[in-house]
C-alpha positions in Angstrom: 71.5 87.1 120.2 74.5 85.9 120.9 77.7 86.9 118.9 81.2 85.5 118.6 84.2 87.2 120.8 86.6 87.5 117.7 85.8 87.6 114.1 88.2 86.8 110.9 87.3 88.3 107.5 89.4 87.3 104.7 89.0 88.9 101.4 90.6 88.5 98.2 88.2 89.7 95.8 86.2 92.2 98.1 87.5 95.6 98.8 89.6 97.1 101.3 86.6 99.7 101.7 84.1 96.7 102.1 86.2 94.6 104.5 86.6 97.7 106.8 82.8 98.0 106.7 81.8 94.5 107.7 84.6 94.5 110.5 83.0 97.5 111.8 79.7 96.4 111.5 80.5 93.3 113.5 82.1 95.5 116.3 79.7 98.3 116.3 76.7 96.8 115.7 77.2 93.7 117.9 76.4 95.5 121.2 79.8 95.5 122.1 79.9 91.6 122.1 82.6 91.1 119.4 85.4 92.5 121.1 88.1 92.0 118.0 87.7 91.9 114.4 90.6 90.8 112.3 90.9 91.6 108.6 93.1 89.7 106.3 93.3 91.7 102.8 95.1 89.7 99.9 95.5 91.8 97.0 96.5 89.7 93.6 97.4 91.2 90.1 96.4 89.3 86.8 97.7 89.6 83.1 95.2 90.9 80.3 95.0 89.0 77.0 94.8 91.1 73.7 91.4 91.6 74.0 91.7 92.8 77.4 90.5 90.0 79.3 91.8 88.5 82.6 94.1 85.4 82.1 92.9 83.3 84.8 96.2 81.3 85.2 98.3 84.5 85.4 97.2 85.5 89.0 100.0 86.4 90.8 100.2 87.5 94.8 101.0 91.1 95.3 100.5 91.9 98.8 98.7 90.8 102.2 97.6 93.2 104.8 96.2 92.5 108.1 94.0 95.3 110.0 92.6 95.0 113.7 89.5 96.6 114.5 88.1 96.8 117.9 85.6 98.8 120.5 86.9 102.3 120.8 83.9 103.7 122.8 80.7 103.0 124.1 78.3 106.2 124.9 75.1 106.2 126.8 72.9 108.8 125.0 69.6 110.1 126.3 68.1 110.7 122.7 68.7 109.8 119.2 70.6 112.9 117.3 68.7 114.1 114.3 69.2 112.4 111.1 70.5 109.1 113.1 69.0 105.7 112.6 69.0 102.5 115.1 71.0 100.0 113.7 72.8 101.8 110.8 76.7 101.5 110.7 78.0 105.3 110.1 81.5 107.1 109.7 82.8 108.4 112.4 86.0 109.8 110.9 84.6 112.7 109.0 86.3 111.0 105.6 84.3 110.9 102.7 86.8 108.5 100.4 88.6 105.2 100.9 87.8 103.1 103.9 86.8 104.7 107.5 88.9 104.4 110.1 86.0 104.9 112.8 82.7 104.1 112.4 79.6 104.0 114.7 76.3 102.8 115.5 73.5 103.7 117.5 71.9 100.7 119.6 69.4 100.0 122.4 70.6 97.6 125.1 68.1 97.0 128.1 65.8 99.9 127.1 69.0 102.2 126.6 70.2 103.9 124.0 74.0 103.9 123.4 76.6 105.0 120.7 79.0 102.2 120.1 81.8 103.2 118.1 84.7 101.1 116.6 88.2 101.9 115.2 91.4 100.6 113.1 94.1 100.5 115.5 96.5 98.6 113.5 97.6 98.1 109.5 100.5 96.1 108.6 101.7 94.3 105.6 102.3 90.7 106.5 106.0 89.9 106.2 107.3 86.4 104.5 110.1 84.6 106.0 112.5 83.2 103.1 111.3 79.7 103.3 107.7 81.0 102.7 109.1 83.1 99.8 111.0 80.0 98.0 108.0 78.0 99.0 105.5 80.1 97.1 107.9 82.0 94.7 105.9 81.9 91.7 103.3 83.7 93.6 105.3 86.9 94.7 106.0 89.8 92.1 108.5 92.2 92.5 109.7 91.0 95.9 113.1 89.4 96.8 113.4 86.8 99.5 115.9 89.9 101.3 113.1 92.3 101.1 110.9 93.5 103.8 108.3 96.2 103.1 106.6 97.9 105.9 103.4 100.4 106.2 
């Protein structure tokens, strides 16, 4: 099977956790063929009406974050460790809550068993220059064209 070299995931209704897992699946479960996965995570807010229902016209852009994932390491292993499965994505960072920073997957490559591990290397908030702010001013909540925020 052939995979792309670079994958871009853009999400505005998907959770950050799901986007991270999608990218890690691309990296760790592609036999190392996908070299880079980029996530663009768009966050919106909505106003609620008196019944607590979302008002679609009230959608406002809150933030855009970008994450990059790549292959951290590939280790050849002699046997599959107990409790592990082939082609199953698992957390490698020891965490249990929130999106993981590392994932791994065991796969066979030409009859040899390997452990592919991916890693989130960069996270940053996308900055907008003043012309973008002025052009899309109605979409920005609580942000002036003089401010920048870093993560």
